TORBAVEX-381103 format. One line per field, with one value per residue: x, y, z of N, C-alpha, C, CB in turn. Coordinates in Angstrom, 3 decimals, padded with zeros to 6 digits. Glycine has a CB too. Example, Ala and Ser with C-alpha at 12.3 -4.5 7.8 and 13.67 -1.06 7.14 Angstrom:
n_east = [013.190;012.850]
n_north = [-005.690;-002.250]
n_up = [007.800;007.080]
ca_east = [012.300;013.670]
ca_north = [-004.500;-001.060]
ca_up = [007.800;007.140]
c_east = [013.200;012.900]
c_north = [-003.300;000.030]
c_up = [007.800;007.870]
cb_east = [011.308;014.084]
cb_north = [-004.473;-000.598]
cb_up = [009.046;005.725]
//
This chain:
n_east = [092.602;092.092;093.805;094.132;097.161;098.249;097.413;098.108;099.132;098.689;099.744;098.721;100.704;100.925;098.272;094.803;091.829;089.055;086.434;085.988;084.497;083.821;083.866;085.469;087.868;088.592;089.184;091.403;093.190;093.663;094.475;096.318;097.904;098.526;097.643;095.681;092.399;090.616;091.951;091.819;093.572;094.508;093.975;095.108;094.236;094.705;093.427;094.188;094.352;095.110;093.498;091.759;091.222;090.838;090.217;090.240;088.964;088.459;086.019;085.224;082.515;082.049;082.991;084.540;084.619;086.511;086.536;088.032;087.890;089.637;089.053;090.497;093.229;096.009;096.964;100.147;100.971;102.852;104.679;105.860;108.030;107.434;104.594;103.232;103.468;104.355;102.989;103.102;100.752;101.251;102.549;100.488;098.635;100.183;100.385;097.678;097.356;098.711;101.459;104.732;105.640;108.145;109.956;109.814;111.246;111.115;111.698;113.232;111.440;111.378;111.671;111.241;111.673;110.708;112.513;111.036]
n_north = [097.890;095.178;092.350;089.145;088.225;085.806;085.507;085.005;086.389;085.677;086.088;085.531;085.325;086.909;086.899;086.266;084.580;086.441;085.729;083.771;083.026;082.702;079.823;078.961;080.374;079.344;076.741;077.237;078.143;075.797;073.906;075.208;076.950;075.309;075.445;075.740;076.591;076.964;077.953;080.491;082.382;085.088;085.281;086.645;087.805;088.914;090.359;089.856;092.303;093.980;095.694;094.896;093.403;090.603;089.291;086.449;084.740;082.558;082.774;081.752;080.440;080.513;081.540;084.642;087.297;089.823;092.649;094.788;097.229;099.151;102.234;103.873;103.457;101.151;098.151;097.385;094.609;091.773;089.888;086.763;083.918;082.305;080.780;081.906;084.724;085.675;088.149;090.947;092.839;095.562;095.573;094.591;096.692;098.724;097.667;097.697;100.406;101.057;100.947;099.564;096.581;095.471;097.537;098.882;099.461;099.514;100.318;097.699;095.095;094.694;092.315;092.098;090.635;090.421;089.636;088.722]
n_up = [114.115;116.140;117.179;118.641;120.369;119.501;116.923;113.543;110.394;107.105;103.815;100.597;097.896;094.646;092.146;092.833;091.954;092.265;092.091;093.763;096.826;100.310;100.596;098.391;098.893;101.389;100.687;099.055;101.008;102.411;100.399;098.536;100.118;102.181;104.858;107.894;107.582;109.680;111.831;112.933;112.172;109.936;106.447;103.593;100.361;096.977;093.963;090.422;089.107;091.091;092.586;094.511;097.656;099.749;102.944;104.781;107.620;110.433;112.902;115.826;115.339;112.655;109.293;108.429;106.111;104.944;102.864;100.498;098.006;095.746;094.140;092.348;092.627;093.211;094.918;096.282;095.886;096.722;094.313;094.323;094.546;096.597;098.146;100.276;102.471;105.671;107.685;109.999;112.004;111.571;109.075;107.470;107.672;106.434;103.847;103.064;102.963;100.725;100.669;100.005;101.411;101.363;101.273;103.612;106.661;109.786;113.282;115.128;116.784;120.250;122.819;126.091;129.319;132.703;135.718;137.754]
ca_east = [092.213;092.625;093.950;094.825;098.603;098.615;096.907;099.097;098.581;099.328;099.417;098.918;101.350;100.374;096.847;093.813;090.529;088.151;085.088;085.919;083.988;084.314;084.170;086.610;089.089;088.986;089.819;092.738;094.036;094.033;095.157;097.448;098.786;098.820;097.391;094.374;091.501;089.861;092.908;091.592;094.546;094.015;094.520;094.855;094.323;094.529;093.126;095.268;094.410;095.678;092.626;090.813;091.798;089.927;090.858;089.385;089.347;087.462;085.711;084.468;081.483;081.816;083.996;084.332;085.317;086.676;086.751;088.296;088.114;090.095;088.371;091.400;094.619;096.328;097.760;101.496;100.943;104.086;104.784;106.979;108.036;106.805;103.139;102.724;104.356;103.747;103.085;102.547;099.619;101.753;102.788;099.186;098.116;100.962;099.985;096.343;097.489;099.380;102.914;105.419;106.156;109.557;110.783;109.616;112.072;110.996;112.483;113.074;110.627;112.145;110.904;111.899;110.972;111.208;113.059;110.107]
ca_north = [096.494;094.431;090.912;088.473;088.141;084.551;085.515;085.213;086.932;085.055;086.738;084.696;086.171;086.810;087.186;085.243;084.753;087.000;085.165;082.868;083.611;082.028;078.406;078.840;080.863;078.403;075.611;077.704;078.160;074.420;073.201;075.945;077.489;074.211;075.950;075.390;077.745;077.069;078.297;081.829;083.290;085.854;084.881;087.768;087.520;090.083;089.962;090.067;093.731;094.628;096.723;094.267;092.519;089.887;088.658;085.392;084.185;081.808;083.442;080.911;079.551;080.766;082.303;086.063;087.721;091.266;092.942;096.192;097.472;100.503;102.781;104.484;103.102;099.737;097.631;096.945;093.220;091.101;088.710;086.033;082.487;081.663;080.798;082.772;085.564;085.970;089.564;091.363;093.737;096.811;095.363;094.492;098.073;099.407;097.117;098.191;101.843;101.228;100.947;098.308;096.031;095.124;098.730;099.491;098.844;100.322;099.871;096.289;094.802;094.181;091.526;092.045;089.919;090.744;088.496;088.391]
ca_up = [114.095;117.273;116.973;119.737;120.115;118.837;115.547;112.494;109.153;105.945;102.568;099.405;096.893;093.300;091.986;093.157;091.309;093.269;092.018;094.899;098.071;101.512;100.365;097.489;099.539;102.443;099.989;098.666;102.215;102.740;099.306;097.954;101.149;103.122;106.205;108.445;107.510;110.928;112.881;113.468;111.572;108.796;105.156;102.691;098.931;096.117;092.592;089.453;088.773;092.289;093.140;095.420;098.670;100.641;104.091;105.312;108.915;111.190;114.163;116.754;114.804;111.241;108.562;108.150;104.905;104.855;101.444;100.158;096.581;095.448;092.967;091.372;092.829;093.214;096.021;095.897;096.339;096.302;093.455;094.910;094.247;097.754;098.116;101.332;103.252;106.962;108.023;111.272;111.795;110.985;107.652;106.804;107.566;105.406;102.550;102.752;102.699;099.441;100.801;099.721;102.665;101.208;101.395;104.915;107.690;110.993;114.426;115.475;117.952;121.374;123.768;127.389;130.365;134.040;136.457;138.839]
c_east = [092.882;092.658;094.583;096.295;099.021;098.156;098.033;098.383;099.382;098.823;099.715;099.484;100.731;098.887;095.972;092.509;089.513;086.691;084.887;085.427;084.555;084.714;085.403;087.918;089.541;089.637;091.224;093.693;094.548;094.893;096.415;098.440;099.216;098.701;095.966;093.445;090.691;090.730;092.600;092.593;093.910;094.739;094.118;095.133;094.097;094.228;094.279;095.439;094.970;094.806;091.631;091.545;090.664;090.743;089.853;089.890;088.150;087.266;084.714;083.482;081.162;082.943;083.556;085.163;085.316;087.090;087.011;088.583;088.519;089.442;089.343;092.848;094.788;097.113;099.122;101.696;102.175;103.849;106.019;106.905;107.428;105.290;102.552;103.857;103.635;104.042;102.717;101.466;100.058;101.937;101.485;098.573;098.838;100.524;098.627;096.330;098.222;100.886;103.488;106.024;107.631;110.471;110.684;110.429;112.060;111.922;112.211;112.221;111.534;111.211;111.696;111.036;111.570;111.711;112.120;109.284]
c_north = [095.803;092.955;090.312;088.241;086.863;084.494;085.816;085.715;086.356;085.731;085.777;085.590;085.942;087.098;085.982;085.580;085.208;086.614;084.173;083.630;082.792;080.583;078.225;079.287;079.924;077.155;075.997;077.715;076.762;073.773;073.922;076.419;076.443;074.666;075.601;076.598;077.962;077.529;079.626;082.841;083.998;085.423;085.944;087.376;088.814;089.592;090.314;091.540;094.571;095.758;096.172;093.312;091.872;089.221;087.709;084.964;083.500;082.500;082.604;079.941;079.824;081.576;083.753;086.407;089.240;091.572;094.442;096.281;098.924;100.981;103.320;104.038;101.588;099.375;097.215;095.537;092.493;089.931;087.988;084.584;081.710;081.763;081.754;083.595;085.806;087.419;089.784;092.409;095.070;096.669;095.241;095.880;098.840;098.958;097.650;099.694;102.116;101.251;099.572;097.782;095.693;096.327;099.373;098.727;099.748;099.820;098.398;096.145;094.213;093.435;091.418;091.262;090.330;089.482;088.032;087.176]
c_up = [115.281;116.934;118.222;119.372;119.388;117.376;114.575;111.247;107.998;104.678;101.424;098.314;095.520;093.288;092.287;092.437;092.351;093.046;093.151;096.124;099.228;101.236;099.491;098.119;100.650;101.845;099.538;099.856;102.503;101.652;098.817;099.014;102.167;104.578;106.619;108.418;108.798;112.101;113.570;112.948;110.373;107.532;104.134;101.246;098.156;094.702;091.654;089.083;089.914;092.843;094.159;096.362;099.451;101.734;104.711;106.675;109.564;112.534;114.956;116.095;113.338;110.621;108.424;106.918;104.854;103.423;101.277;098.670;096.398;094.162;091.923;091.501;092.873;094.469;095.493;096.452;095.854;095.355;093.933;094.473;095.409;097.623;099.147;101.928;104.571;107.319;109.479;110.980;111.189;109.485;106.876;106.637;106.469;104.017;102.129;102.483;101.389;099.504;100.458;101.011;102.567;101.403;102.766;105.947;108.910;112.085;114.708;116.733;119.038;122.310;125.063;128.370;131.702;134.711;137.566;138.492]
cb_east = [092.602;091.786;094.810;094.133;099.351;098.024;095.775;099.890;098.615;099.048;100.202;097.572;102.863;100.639;096.573;093.590;090.065;088.274;084.848;087.295;082.404;083.257;082.979;086.361;088.867;087.763;088.966;092.654;093.252;092.780;094.204;096.937;098.107;100.232;097.623;094.516;090.553;089.225;094.293;091.643;095.829;094.193;094.010;095.712;093.288;095.801;091.832;095.003;093.027;097.052;091.881;089.719;092.758;089.080;091.361;089.334;089.906;087.895;085.152;083.724;080.224;080.498;084.248;084.729;084.659;087.734;085.521;089.491;086.843;091.640;087.424;091.337;095.147;097.119;097.049;102.613;099.675;104.831;104.865;106.972;109.472;107.285;102.602;102.027;104.717;104.272;102.181;103.663;098.893;103.079;103.635;098.230;098.265;102.464;099.955;095.396;098.224;098.921;103.325;106.515;105.373;109.795;110.398;108.117;113.528;109.560;112.167;114.450;109.459;112.876;110.577;112.177;111.057;110.111;114.413;109.190]
cb_north = [095.813;094.676;090.601;087.131;088.235;083.379;086.546;083.905;088.501;083.521;088.061;084.007;085.895;085.435;087.667;085.141;083.433;088.497;084.483;082.220;083.631;082.066;077.710;079.636;082.268;078.007;075.165;079.106;078.708;073.588;073.017;077.140;078.626;073.655;077.483;074.855;077.576;075.732;078.347;081.799;082.522;087.366;083.453;088.976;086.431;091.006;090.632;089.253;094.235;095.176;097.408;093.519;093.298;088.836;089.713;084.188;085.287;080.313;084.864;081.781;079.679;081.485;081.684;086.969;087.118;091.805;092.491;096.769;097.136;100.556;103.880;105.964;103.734;099.361;096.440;097.938;092.507;090.613;089.078;086.141;081.992;082.313;079.408;081.945;086.920;085.006;090.403;091.930;093.980;097.222;094.121;093.575;098.818;099.145;095.588;097.867;102.523;102.465;101.354;098.496;094.793;094.521;099.728;099.514;098.599;100.326;100.724;095.622;093.823;095.323;090.120;093.468;088.380;091.414;088.855;089.567]
cb_up = [112.742;118.544;115.702;120.074;121.416;119.597;115.386;112.196;109.141;105.901;102.408;098.940;096.846;092.719;090.587;094.703;090.621;093.281;090.652;095.171;098.103;102.600;099.720;096.247;100.103;103.296;098.769;098.053;103.440;102.965;098.145;097.165;101.858;102.868;106.277;109.881;106.343;111.259;112.302;114.968;111.141;109.032;104.731;103.084;098.510;096.139;092.115;088.195;088.404;091.969;092.029;094.632;099.625;099.862;105.132;104.352;109.841;111.380;113.912;117.693;115.623;111.049;107.177;109.387;103.628;105.898;100.585;100.991;095.739;095.332;093.390;091.498;094.111;091.957;096.712;096.435;095.850;097.508;091.905;096.456;093.958;099.085;098.345;102.425;102.504;108.067;107.114;112.229;113.115;111.640;107.440;107.604;108.912;105.604;102.600;103.886;103.851;098.817;102.226;098.630;103.059;099.840;100.343;105.297;107.183;111.488;115.668;115.680;117.596;122.119;123.194;127.924;130.154;134.900;137.049;139.145]
//
């Protein structure tokens, strides 16, 4: 998955009613998460049974909705007192693969700049 470097990924903790489609999820982004659904950032939601994920984002002239449903397993979706958790693309991939993002601690990201 390629994302522009300025794209952020927000995960709504806990379970979300998956009867909600684009309109309902965009309202949740604005009202519950207090974020701008038109920002181009990704907003991830999981159902209460932990077998379905939806990712909502705005792409230039319309909303896109990505959906994954597991047939036999479950996502290790965080239950947290916080409404949102910000992830990077690696953590999102791990989460979608069934890994717990709280237990994964890879190498730290380094940011170097040249003097030129």
